[in-house]
C-alpha positions as protocol buffer text, in pm:
chain_id: "A"
residue {
  index: 1
  type: MET
  ca { x: 11827 y: 6472 z: 14652 }
}
residue {
  index: 2
  type: PRO
  ca { x: 11918 y: 6117 z: 14563 }
}
residue {
  index: 3
  type: ARG
  ca { x: 11614 y: 5868 z: 14590 }
}
residue {
  index: 4
  type: GLN
  ca { x: 11597 y: 5662 z: 14895 }
}
residue {
  index: 5
  type: PRO
  ca { x: 11538 y: 5280 z: 14833 }
}
residue {
  index: 6
  type: PHE
  ca { x: 11255 y: 5099 z: 14967 }
}
residue {
  index: 7
  type: SER
  ca { x: 11094 y: 4765 z: 14920 }
}
residue {
  index: 8
  type: PHE
  ca { x: 10766 y: 4607 z: 14859 }
}
residue {
  index: 9
  type: SER
  ca { x: 10834 y: 4492 z: 15255 }
}
residue {
  index: 10
  type: ASP
  ca { x: 10813 y: 4854 z: 15347 }
}
residue {
  index: 11
  type: LEU
  ca { x: 10498 y: 4925 z: 15194 }
}
residue {
  index: 12
  type: ALA
  ca { x: 10337 y: 4606 z: 15317 }
}
residue {
  index: 13
  type: ALA
  ca { x: 10410 y: 4681 z: 15658 }
}
residue {
  index: 14
  type: GLU
  ca { x: 10213 y: 5047 z: 15623 }
}
residue {
  index: 15
  type: CYS
  ca { x: 9934 y: 4939 z: 15370 }
}
residue {
  index: 16
  type: GLN
  ca { x: 9643 y: 4708 z: 15314 }
}
residue {
  index: 17
  type: ILE
  ca { x: 9769 y: 4463 z: 15018 }
}
residue {
  index: 18
  type: SER
  ca { x: 9542 y: 4227 z: 14840 }
}
residue {
  index: 19
  type: GLN
  ca { x: 9639 y: 4019 z: 14564 }
}
residue {
  index: 20
  type: ARG
  ca { x: 9537 y: 3815 z: 14259 }
}
residue {
  index: 21
  type: HIS
  ca { x: 9201 y: 4029 z: 14223 }
}
residue {
  index: 22
  type: TYR
  ca { x: 9183 y: 3999 z: 13839 }
}
residue {
  index: 23
  type: GLN
  ca { x: 9143 y: 3705 z: 13645 }
}
residue {
  index: 24
  type: LEU
  ca { x: 9282 y: 3712 z: 13319 }
}
residue {
  index: 25
  type: ASP
  ca { x: 9242 y: 3401 z: 13057 }
}
residue {
  index: 26
  type: GLY
  ca { x: 9221 y: 3188 z: 13380 }
}
residue {
  index: 27
  type: ARG
  ca { x: 9530 y: 3343 z: 13524 }
}
residue {
  index: 28
  type: ALA
  ca { x: 9494 y: 3541 z: 13870 }
}
residue {
  index: 29
  type: LEU
  ca { x: 9656 y: 3861 z: 13853 }
}
residue {
  index: 30
  type: GLY
  ca { x: 9680 y: 4195 z: 14040 }
}
residue {
  index: 31
  type: LEU
  ca { x: 9822 y: 4371 z: 14329 }
}
residue {
  index: 32
  type: ARG
  ca { x: 9639 y: 4626 z: 14504 }
}
residue {
  index: 33
  type: ILE
  ca { x: 9824 y: 4858 z: 14753 }
}
residue {
  index: 34
  type: GLU
  ca { x: 9576 y: 5083 z: 14959 }
}
residue {
  index: 35
  type: VAL
  ca { x: 9805 y: 5367 z: 15120 }
}
residue {
  index: 36
  type: PRO
  ca { x: 9637 y: 5509 z: 15460 }
}
residue {
  index: 37
  type: VAL
  ca { x: 9556 y: 5874 z: 15398 }
}
residue {
  index: 38
  type: GLU
  ca { x: 9768 y: 6001 z: 15678 }
}
residue {
  index: 39
  type: LEU
  ca { x: 10069 y: 5846 z: 15479 }
}
residue {
  index: 40
  type: GLN
  ca { x: 10017 y: 5969 z: 15144 }
}
residue {
  index: 41
  type: GLN
  ca { x: 10214 y: 6285 z: 15189 }
}
residue {
  index: 42
  type: HIS
  ca { x: 10508 y: 6110 z: 15327 }
}
residue {
  index: 43
  type: TYR
  ca { x: 10797 y: 5923 z: 15116 }
}
residue {
  index: 44
  type: PRO
  ca { x: 10776 y: 5693 z: 14969 }
}
residue {
  index: 45
  type: TYR
  ca { x: 10409 y: 5743 z: 14875 }
}
residue {
  index: 46
  type: ASN
  ca { x: 10488 y: 6097 z: 14763 }
}
residue {
  index: 47
  type: GLY
  ca { x: 10754 y: 6007 z: 14555 }
}
residue {
  index: 48
  type: SER
  ca { x: 10732 y: 6006 z: 14163 }
}
residue {
  index: 49
  type: ALA
  ca { x: 10610 y: 5698 z: 13946 }
}
residue {
  index: 50
  type: TYR
  ca { x: 10977 y: 5619 z: 13849 }
}
residue {
  index: 51
  type: GLY
  ca { x: 11031 y: 5515 z: 14219 }
}
residue {
  index: 52
  type: PHE
  ca { x: 10738 y: 5294 z: 14216 }
}
residue {
  index: 53
  type: LEU
  ca { x: 10836 y: 5166 z: 13862 }
}
residue {
  index: 54
  type: GLN
  ca { x: 11191 y: 5051 z: 13970 }
}
residue {
  index: 55
  type: GLN
  ca { x: 11172 y: 4985 z: 14336 }
}
residue {
  index: 56
  type: LEU
  ca { x: 10870 y: 4729 z: 14267 }
}
residue {
  index: 57
  type: ARG
  ca { x: 11006 y: 4574 z: 13958 }
}
residue {
  index: 58
  type: ALA
  ca { x: 10993 y: 4215 z: 14091 }
}
residue {
  index: 59
  type: GLN
  ca { x: 10622 y: 4292 z: 14202 }
}
residue {
  index: 60
  type: ILE
  ca { x: 10512 y: 4433 z: 13886 }
}
residue {
  index: 61
  type: PHE
  ca { x: 10659 y: 4135 z: 13696 }
}
residue {
  index: 62
  type: GLU
  ca { x: 10494 y: 3882 z: 13936 }
}
residue {
  index: 63
  type: PHE
  ca { x: 10157 y: 4021 z: 13905 }
}
residue {
  index: 64
  type: GLY
  ca { x: 10120 y: 4208 z: 13597 }
}
residue {
  index: 65
  type: VAL
  ca { x: 9907 y: 4480 z: 13750 }
}
residue {
  index: 66
  type: VAL
  ca { x: 10004 y: 4698 z: 14049 }
}
residue {
  index: 67
  type: GLU
  ca { x: 9733 y: 4965 z: 14176 }
}
residue {
  index: 68
  type: PHE
  ca { x: 9758 y: 5225 z: 14418 }
}
residue {
  index: 69
  type: PRO
  ca { x: 9382 y: 5338 z: 14466 }
}
residue {
  index: 70
  type: GLY
  ca { x: 9349 y: 5698 z: 14534 }
}
residue {
  index: 71
  type: LEU
  ca { x: 9706 y: 5773 z: 14550 }
}
residue {
  index: 72
  type: PRO
  ca { x: 9750 y: 6174 z: 14507 }
}
residue {
  index: 73
  type: LEU
  ca { x: 9918 y: 6226 z: 14156 }
}
residue {
  index: 74
  type: ASN
  ca { x: 10304 y: 6346 z: 14147 }
}
residue {
  index: 75
  type: PRO
  ca { x: 10364 y: 6434 z: 13787 }
}
residue {
  index: 76
  type: ARG
  ca { x: 10709 y: 6433 z: 13804 }
}
residue {
  index: 77
  type: ASN
  ca { x: 10912 y: 6392 z: 13482 }
}
residue {
  index: 78
  type: TYR
  ca { x: 10540 y: 6269 z: 13319 }
}
residue {
  index: 79
  type: THR
  ca { x: 10619 y: 6200 z: 12934 }
}
residue {
  index: 80
  type: LEU
  ca { x: 10261 y: 6280 z: 12839 }
}
residue {
  index: 81
  type: ALA
  ca { x: 9925 y: 6387 z: 12996 }
}
residue {
  index: 82
  type: GLN
  ca { x: 9654 y: 6231 z: 12770 }
}
residue {
  index: 83
  type: ARG
  ca { x: 9339 y: 6429 z: 12786 }
}
residue {
  index: 84
  type: ALA
  ca { x: 9049 y: 6406 z: 12571 }
}
residue {
  index: 85
  type: PRO
  ca { x: 9139 y: 6372 z: 12205 }
}
residue {
  index: 86
  type: GLN
  ca { x: 8992 y: 6682 z: 12105 }
}
residue {
  index: 87
  type: GLN
  ca { x: 9194 y: 6869 z: 12353 }
}
residue {
  index: 88
  type: HIS
  ca { x: 9464 y: 6765 z: 12135 }
}
residue {
  index: 89
  type: ALA
  ca { x: 9388 y: 6878 z: 11823 }
}
residue {
  index: 90
  type: TYR
  ca { x: 9710 y: 7054 z: 11748 }
}
residue {
  index: 91
  type: SER
  ca { x: 9890 y: 6721 z: 11784 }
}
residue {
  index: 92
  type: SER
  ca { x: 9986 y: 6463 z: 11517 }
}
residue {
  index: 93
  type: ASN
  ca { x: 10101 y: 6160 z: 11760 }
}
residue {
  index: 94
  type: SER
  ca { x: 9801 y: 5913 z: 11740 }
}
residue {
  index: 95
  type: TYR
  ca { x: 9836 y: 5826 z: 12093 }
}
residue {
  index: 96
  type: MET
  ca { x: 9711 y: 6176 z: 12181 }
}
residue {
  index: 97
  type: THR
  ca { x: 9442 y: 6219 z: 11943 }
}
residue {
  index: 98
  type: ASP
  ca { x: 9286 y: 5871 z: 11906 }
}
residue {
  index: 99
  type: SER
  ca { x: 8962 y: 5773 z: 12084 }
}
residue {
  index: 100
  type: CYS
  ca { x: 9037 y: 5431 z: 12073 }
}
residue {
  index: 101
  type: GLN
  ca { x: 9383 y: 5241 z: 12011 }
}
residue {
  index: 102
  type: SER
  ca { x: 9501 y: 4901 z: 11892 }
}
residue {
  index: 103
  type: PRO
  ca { x: 9656 y: 4704 z: 12182 }
}
residue {
  index: 104
  type: HIS
  ca { x: 10028 y: 4741 z: 12230 }
}
residue {
  index: 105
  type: GLN
  ca { x: 10280 y: 4759 z: 12459 }
}
residue {
  index: 106
  type: ASP
  ca { x: 10480 y: 5069 z: 12500 }
}
residue {
  index: 107
  type: THR
  ca { x: 10841 y: 4972 z: 12539 }
}
residue {
  index: 108
  type: PRO
  ca { x: 10882 y: 4629 z: 12632 }
}
residue {
  index: 109
  type: PRO
  ca { x: 11009 y: 4468 z: 12879 }
}
residue {
  index: 110
  type: TYR
  ca { x: 11029 y: 4800 z: 13080 }
}
residue {
  index: 111
  type: PRO
  ca { x: 10681 y: 4859 z: 13236 }
}
residue {
  index: 112
  type: THR
  ca { x: 10465 y: 5138 z: 13224 }
}
residue {
  index: 113
  type: ALA
  ca { x: 10289 y: 5390 z: 13486 }
}
residue {
  index: 114
  type: PHE
  ca { x: 9975 y: 5575 z: 13457 }
}
residue {
  index: 115
  type: TRP
  ca { x: 9844 y: 5817 z: 13684 }
}
residue {
  index: 116
  type: LEU
  ca { x: 9477 y: 5975 z: 13755 }
}
residue {
  index: 117
  type: PRO
  ca { x: 9451 y: 6315 z: 13983 }
}
residue {
  index: 118
  type: ALA
  ca { x: 9082 y: 6236 z: 13954 }
}
residue {
  index: 119
  type: GLU
  ca { x: 8803 y: 6020 z: 13816 }
}
residue {
  index: 120
  type: ARG
  ca { x: 8836 y: 5963 z: 13441 }
}
residue {
  index: 121
  type: ARG
  ca { x: 8497 y: 5999 z: 13284 }
}
residue {
  index: 122
  type: TYR
  ca { x: 8484 y: 5933 z: 12921 }
}
residue {
  index: 123
  type: PHE
  ca { x: 8768 y: 5712 z: 12838 }
}
residue {
  index: 124
  type: ALA
  ca { x: 8949 y: 5398 z: 13003 }
}
residue {
  index: 125
  type: THR
  ca { x: 9280 y: 5167 z: 13003 }
}
residue {
  index: 126
  type: TRP
  ca { x: 9155 y: 4850 z: 12811 }
}
residue {
  index: 127
  type: ILE
  ca { x: 9437 y: 4573 z: 12937 }
}
residue {
  index: 128
  type: VAL
  ca { x: 9394 y: 4241 z: 12736 }
}
residue {
  index: 129
  type: SER
  ca { x: 9567 y: 3883 z: 12722 }
}
residue {
  index: 130
  type: GLN
  ca { x: 9771 y: 3781 z: 12435 }
}
residue {
  index: 131
  type: VAL
  ca { x: 9463 y: 3590 z: 12329 }
}
residue {
  index: 132
  type: ALA
  ca { x: 9257 y: 3889 z: 12322 }
}
residue {
  index: 133
  type: MET
  ca { x: 9516 y: 4102 z: 12146 }
}
residue {
  index: 134
  type: GLN
  ca { x: 9538 y: 3825 z: 11868 }
}
residue {
  index: 135
  type: ARG
  ca { x: 9171 y: 3821 z: 11799 }
}
residue {
  index: 136
  type: PHE
  ca { x: 9174 y: 4222 z: 11755 }
}
residue {
  index: 137
  type: TYR
  ca { x: 9419 y: 4188 z: 11487 }
}
residue {
  index: 138
  type: GLN
  ca { x: 9223 y: 3897 z: 11337 }
}
residue {
  index: 139
  type: ARG
  ca { x: 8913 y: 4054 z: 11356 }
}
residue {
  index: 140
  type: GLN
  ca { x: 9084 y: 4361 z: 11196 }
}
residue {
  index: 141
  type: ALA
  ca { x: 9234 y: 4163 z: 10897 }
}
residue {
  index: 142
  type: ALA
  ca { x: 8903 y: 3984 z: 10842 }
}
residue {
  index: 143
  type: GLN
  ca { x: 8716 y: 4340 z: 10812 }
}
residue {
  index: 144
  type: PRO
  ca { x: 8945 y: 4599 z: 10705 }
}
residue {
  index: 145
  type: ARG
  ca { x: 8715 y: 4852 z: 10676 }
}
residue {
  index: 146
  type: LEU
  ca { x: 8604 y: 4868 z: 11031 }
}
residue {
  index: 147
  type: SER
  ca { x: 8771 y: 5142 z: 11238 }
}
residue {
  index: 148
  type: VAL
  ca { x: 8925 y: 5084 z: 11539 }
}
residue {
  index: 149
  type: GLU
  ca { x: 8682 y: 5240 z: 11717 }
}
residue {
  index: 150
  type: ALA
  ca { x: 8441 y: 4998 z: 11567 }
}
residue {
  index: 151
  type: LEU
  ca { x: 8648 y: 4718 z: 11688 }
}
residue {
  index: 152
  type: HIS
  ca { x: 8659 y: 4829 z: 12046 }
}
residue {
  index: 153
  type: ARG
  ca { x: 8261 y: 4859 z: 12012 }
}
residue {
  index: 154
  type: GLU
  ca { x: 8276 y: 4479 z: 11933 }
}
residue {
  index: 155
  type: LEU
  ca { x: 8554 y: 4351 z: 12119 }
}
residue {
  index: 156
  type: VAL
  ca { x: 8583 y: 4538 z: 12458 }
}
residue {
  index: 157
  type: ALA
  ca { x: 8283 y: 4411 z: 12626 }
}
residue {
  index: 158
  type: GLU
  ca { x: 8330 y: 4085 z: 12463 }
}
residue {
  index: 159
  type: SER
  ca { x: 8682 y: 4034 z: 12618 }
}
residue {
  index: 160
  type: VAL
  ca { x: 8542 y: 4182 z: 12960 }
}
residue {
  index: 161
  type: ALA
  ca { x: 8269 y: 3919 z: 12951 }
}
residue {
  index: 162
  type: ASP
  ca { x: 8511 y: 3632 z: 12870 }
}
residue {
  index: 163
  type: GLY
  ca { x: 8769 y: 3685 z: 13089 }
}
residue {
  index: 164
  type: SER
  ca { x: 9039 y: 3786 z: 12848 }
}
residue {
  index: 165
  type: GLY
  ca { x: 9019 y: 4172 z: 12900 }
}
residue {
  index: 166
  type: LEU
  ca { x: 9019 y: 4430 z: 13191 }
}
residue {
  index: 167
  type: LEU
  ca { x: 8903 y: 4776 z: 13217 }
}
residue {
  index: 168
  type: CYS
  ca { x: 9115 y: 5015 z: 13440 }
}
residue {
  index: 169
  type: ASN
  ca { x: 9238 y: 5337 z: 13502 }
}
residue {
  index: 170
  type: GLN
  ca { x: 8865 y: 5536 z: 13546 }
}
residue {
  index: 171
  type: ARG
  ca { x: 8963 y: 5594 z: 13926 }
}
residue {
  index: 172
  type: PRO
  ca { x: 9203 y: 5830 z: 14061 }
}
residue {
  index: 173
  type: GLY
  ca { x: 9551 y: 5654 z: 14180 }
}
residue {
  index: 174
  type: LEU
  ca { x: 9848 y: 5513 z: 14026 }
}
residue {
  index: 175
  type: LEU
  ca { x: 9843 y: 5192 z: 13790 }
}
residue {
  index: 176
  type: LEU
  ca { x: 10158 y: 5013 z: 13696 }
}
residue {
  index: 177
  type: ILE
  ca { x: 10130 y: 4764 z: 13389 }
}
residue {
  index: 178
  type: ASP
  ca { x: 10393 y: 4480 z: 13302 }
}
residue {
  index: 179
  type: ASN
  ca { x: 10515 y: 4522 z: 12924 }
}
residue {
  index: 180
  type: SER
  ca { x: 10748 y: 4188 z: 12951 }
}
residue {
  index: 181
  type: HIS
  ca { x: 10733 y: 3851 z: 12799 }
}
residue {
  index: 182
  type: HIS
  ca { x: 10618 y: 3707 z: 13144 }
}
residue {
  index: 183
  type: HIS
  ca { x: 10221 y: 3811 z: 13135 }
}
residue {
  index: 184
  type: GLN
  ca { x: 10221 y: 3893 z: 12768 }
}
residue {
  index: 185
  type: LEU
  ca { x: 9966 y: 4198 z: 12863 }
}
residue {
  index: 186
  type: TYR
  ca { x: 9853 y: 4448 z: 12594 }
}
residue {
  index: 187
  type: HIS
  ca { x: 9683 y: 4773 z: 12667 }
}
residue {
  index: 188
  type: ALA
  ca { x: 9520 y: 5061 z: 12478 }
}
residue {
  index: 189
  type: ARG
  ca { x: 9285 y: 5342 z: 12520 }
}
residue {
  index: 190
  type: THR
  ca { x: 8923 y: 5294 z: 12524 }
}
residue {
  index: 191
  type: ALA
  ca { x: 8630 y: 5489 z: 12504 }
}
residue {
  index: 192
  type: ASN
  ca { x: 8359 y: 5490 z: 12790 }
}
residue {
  index: 193
  type: PHE
  ca { x: 8119 y: 5448 z: 12495 }
}
residue {
  index: 194
  type: ALA
  ca { x: 7794 y: 5468 z: 12756 }
}
residue {
  index: 195
  type: ALA
  ca { x: 7912 y: 5770 z: 12904 }
}
residue {
  index: 196
  type: GLN
  ca { x: 8006 y: 5926 z: 12606 }
}
residue {
  index: 197
  type: ALA
  ca { x: 7628 y: 5863 z: 12453 }
}
residue {
  index: 198
  type: ALA
  ca { x: 7502 y: 6029 z: 12747 }
}
residue {
  index: 199
  type: GLN
  ca { x: 7722 y: 6345 z: 12693 }
}
residue {
  index: 200
  type: PRO
  ca { x: 7781 y: 6360 z: 12350 }
}
residue {
  index: 201
  type: ASP
  ca { x: 7912 y: 6717 z: 12350 }
}
residue {
  index: 202
  type: PHE
  ca { x: 8155 y: 6669 z: 12608 }
}
residue {
  index: 203
  type: ALA
  ca { x: 8512 y: 6851 z: 12543 }
}
residue {
  index: 204
  type: SER
  ca { x: 8761 y: 6748 z: 12816 }
}
residue {
  index: 205
  type: ASP
  ca { x: 8834 y: 6461 z: 13046 }
}
residue {
  index: 206
  type: THR
  ca { x: 9092 y: 6406 z: 13336 }
}
residue {
  index: 207
  type: PRO
  ca { x: 9414 y: 6397 z: 13190 }
}
residue {
  index: 208
  type: MET
  ca { x: 9604 y: 6063 z: 13250 }
}
residue {
  index: 209
  type: TYR
  ca { x: 9962 y: 6102 z: 13332 }
}
residue {
  index: 210
  type: ALA
  ca { x: 10196 y: 5840 z: 13153 }
}
residue {
  index: 211
  type: PHE
  ca { x: 10562 y: 5745 z: 13277 }
}
residue {
  index: 212
  type: ASN
  ca { x: 10781 y: 5550 z: 13120 }
}
residue {
  index: 213
  type: GLU
  ca { x: 11178 y: 5509 z: 13155 }
}
residue {
  index: 214
  type: VAL
  ca { x: 11235 y: 5493 z: 12785 }
}
residue {
  index: 215
  type: GLY
  ca { x: 11002 y: 5781 z: 12689 }
}
residue {
  index: 216
  type: LEU
  ca { x: 11150 y: 5990 z: 12963 }
}
residue {
  index: 217
  type: LEU
  ca { x: 11488 y: 5964 z: 12843 }
}
residue {
  index: 218
  type: ASN
  ca { x: 11459 y: 5947 z: 12472 }
}
residue {
  index: 219
  type: TYR
  ca { x: 11116 y: 6121 z: 12348 }
}
residue {
  index: 220
  type: LEU
  ca { x: 11001 y: 6345 z: 12621 }
}
residue {
  index: 221
  type: ASP
  ca { x: 10962 y: 6617 z: 12373 }
}
residue {
  index: 222
  type: VAL
  ca { x: 10844 y: 6419 z: 12097 }
}
residue {
  index: 223
  type: MET
  ca { x: 10532 y: 6257 z: 12211 }
}
residue {
  index: 224
  type: ASP
  ca { x: 10354 y: 6569 z: 12341 }
}
residue {
  index: 225
  type: SER
  ca { x: 10481 y: 6868 z: 12131 }
}
residue {
  index: 226
  type: ARG
  ca { x: 10304 y: 7120 z: 12381 }
}
residue {
  index: 227
  type: ARG
  ca { x: 10467 y: 6931 z: 12713 }
}
residue {
  index: 228
  type: GLY
  ca { x: 10648 y: 7206 z: 12789 }
}
residue {
  index: 229
  type: PRO
  ca { x: 10924 y: 7246 z: 13079 }
}
residue {
  index: 230
  type: GLU
  ca { x: 10685 y: 7202 z: 13394 }
}
residue {
  index: 231
  type: HIS
  ca { x: 10772 y: 6912 z: 13623 }
}
residue {
  index: 232
  type: ARG
  ca { x: 11120 y: 6808 z: 13496 }
}
residue {
  index: 233
  type: ASP
  ca { x: 11379 y: 6703 z: 13709 }
}
residue {
  index: 234
  type: ALA
  ca { x: 11716 y: 6634 z: 13558 }
}
residue {
  index: 235
  type: GLU
  ca { x: 11873 y: 6455 z: 13837 }
}
residue {
  index: 236
  type: GLU
  ca { x: 11587 y: 6197 z: 13880 }
}
residue {
  index: 237
  type: MET
  ca { x: 11633 y: 6164 z: 13508 }
}
residue {
  index: 238
  type: ALA
  ca { x: 11996 y: 6069 z: 13560 }
}
residue {
  index: 239
  type: GLU
  ca { x: 11905 y: 5835 z: 13851 }
}
residue {
  index: 240
  type: VAL
  ca { x: 11662 y: 5649 z: 13598 }
}
residue {
  index: 241
  type: GLN
  ca { x: 11930 y: 5621 z: 13359 }
}
residue {
  index: 242
  type: ALA
  ca { x: 12188 y: 5505 z: 13612 }
}
residue {
  index: 243
  type: PHE
  ca { x: 11922 y: 5232 z: 13724 }
}
residue {
  index: 244
  type: MET
  ca { x: 11838 y: 5114 z: 13389 }
}
residue {
  index: 245
  type: GLN
  ca { x: 12223 y: 5096 z: 13306 }
}
residue {
  index: 246
  type: ARG
  ca { x: 12307 y: 4892 z: 13645 }
}
residue {
  index: 247
  type: GLU
  ca { x: 11993 y: 4702 z: 13571 }
}
residue {
  index: 248
  type: GLN
  ca { x: 12067 y: 4588 z: 13212 }
}
residue {
  index: 249
  type: LEU
  ca { x: 11698 y: 4451 z: 13132 }
}
residue {
  index: 250
  type: LEU
  ca { x: 11730 y: 4408 z: 12794 }
}
residue {
  index: 251
  type: ALA
  ca { x: 12055 y: 4207 z: 12842 }
}
């Protein structure tokens, strides 16, 4: 069944909205949409991440980070489910196996969605400004023997303290991140070093489901070799492709 269009105004009429609750390099970012529990299993709130990525394009572009705290997971057409690295020992994809990543944008200018079904204990998403991203790569170039994890141990807390970085994506809910030139945001998986130190033998973590239009249409069976056939919807894939062709975001 084709997706029924909705707008931010529709959500604002039913949900509690807060704006610009984050500060990043002095810029106010963030849009938080709190969906009442009694509405969470009704459309559009029980729809897929691609509906939110596409119907809220303008809000993602304007606010940089859009959050739906506690919104129950809809895994339809997820691109990968990122668990603890040791759970992906079979994989050759560093996005699955590295505890900490270098700051990056996924497929600019298309936004990214991450969705957690439960608390994520041992990892988080580090969102940084261009300033913090450049600092990371300058430090890496100056100290090439340092591992990415060692750089995270130095720079993540530093960025949060000086307002050039945010830690997100540890509590259940949906997170949408802008990958355009507008806010010049970058993100990476980082470790919750305190939690890992308290439980050094941890073997698993809550899967973080990722959603990305370019990944869905081109790399669905590449990013995770064990992705499998579950939660695939060919009709929605065709809708995503048609939306992108109409939008011509890269043009």
